[in-house]
N, C-alpha and C positions, 0 to 999 in steps of 0.2 A: 821728313823732319818731325812730323807729329809723333811718330813712333819713338824717335830718339828723345823728344821732350818728355813723353810719358815715362819712359824708362829712367830718365834722369830724375824726374820728380819722385818716382817710387824709390829710387836709390837714396835720394836725399832724405825722404821720410823715414825709411828703414834705418839709415845711419843716425838720424836724430833720435829715434826710439832707442836704438842700441846704446848710444852715448848717454842719453838721459838715464836710462835704466842702469847703466854701468856705474855711473857716478852718484846715483841716488842711493843712500843707505837703505837697506831693507829694515822696515819697522817691525818690531815684535808685536804680536797680538796682545791686547790687554784683556786680562781676565779680571772681572769684578767680583766682589764678595758673593753676590747671588749666584754667579755661574759656578762657583766651587762649593758653596755651602749646600746647594741642593743635590749634590752628588756625593757619593762616598769617596770616589777617586776620580781624578782627572789625569789623563796621560797625554803627554806631548812628546812628539818625536822630533829629532833634529840632528845636527852635526856638531860635535864637541870641538873645542880648541879654537885657535886663532893665532894671530901674530904678536899680540901684546902680552909680554910677561908681566902680569899685574900683581904687584904687592905680595909676591910669594905664593899666590894662589894658582899658579900654573899659567899657561898660555890661553888667553881669552880672545874672543871676537871683539871688535870695536863696538858693536851694538849688542844689546841684551838678547838672549835666546827667548826670554819670556818676560812679561811685565804683569804683576799682580797688584790690583788696587783693592785694598781692604778698607771698607767704608765704615766699619764698626770697631769698637775698642772694648775689650781685647778680643782677639780671634785665635782659636787654636788652629795650627796648621803644621803639617809635616811635609817636607820636600825631600825626595830621594832621587838619585840618578843611577841608572843601570846602563852598562855598556857591555855588549856581547863580543868582546875581543880581549883575549888574555894579554895583549901587548899594551892595552890602554891603561892609563893612570888618571882616571877622571877626578875633577874637582868641581865643587859647587860654590859659587861666589854670589852673594846677595848684597845689594846696596839699597837702603831706604832713601827716598828722595827728600823727605822733610826732617827725619830724625838723625840723619848722618849715621845710621846704623849700618855696620858692615859685618858680615859673617863669611867665614871660609871653612869648608870641610873637604877633607881628602879621603881617598879610598884607603882603607886599612891595608897596608902592604903585607902584613902577616896573614890575616884571615881572608883578604880579598873583599871584605864587606864594603858595599857601595857608600859613597859619601851621602850623608843625610843631615838635615837640620830640622828640629821640631821644637815646639813649645808655644807659648802665648805670644802673639804678634800684635803690636800696636797698630792703630789706624795709620795707614801710610800707603804710598805706592812704591813697590819693590821691584827693582830690576834684577833679573836672575840670569846668571851666566854659567854655562857648563863648559869648563876648560879641560885641559890635559897638562899634567906636570911636565911631560916630555915634549910637548908641542905637536902631538899627533892629532889627527882629525878622524873621529869615529862616530858611527851612528849611536845615538843615545835615546833613552826614554826617561823623561822627567815625570815623576809621579807626585801629584799634589793631593794630599788627603786632609780633609777638614773635619773628620769625624772625631768628636770628643772621647769616644770610647777607646781610643788608642792609649789614653793615659790612665784608665781605670784599672 
């Protein structure tokens, strides 16, 4: 009986962990200004796409792939996405939390140039989504560059 009770408790504990983990959304890592300004480039890997066809910017995940908190105003920043699969049609979608800023960039279908967004960014917290126009899921690399010498 003791052996059965132990197995039952272990099974319940594992089921609880599985169910809790399954229904809890994965939170994106938050990068703050100091974590990206001290480096020339920051690269983040992930899986593109999702189930939500969001405002014409492709299929996105329900949670952001990355969150960036800019604590100074203004900040130069460049975001670009690369996907090493010729069938992919990646998109880059960015939403600011306070400014209601939204950006969407597509891969150039003629040249194959990766989606990118660059310029001066206001102080805000930005949620970054890497999607796919066709609903595919592909490995991607998001490159964040905060070097001002990109615009000189």
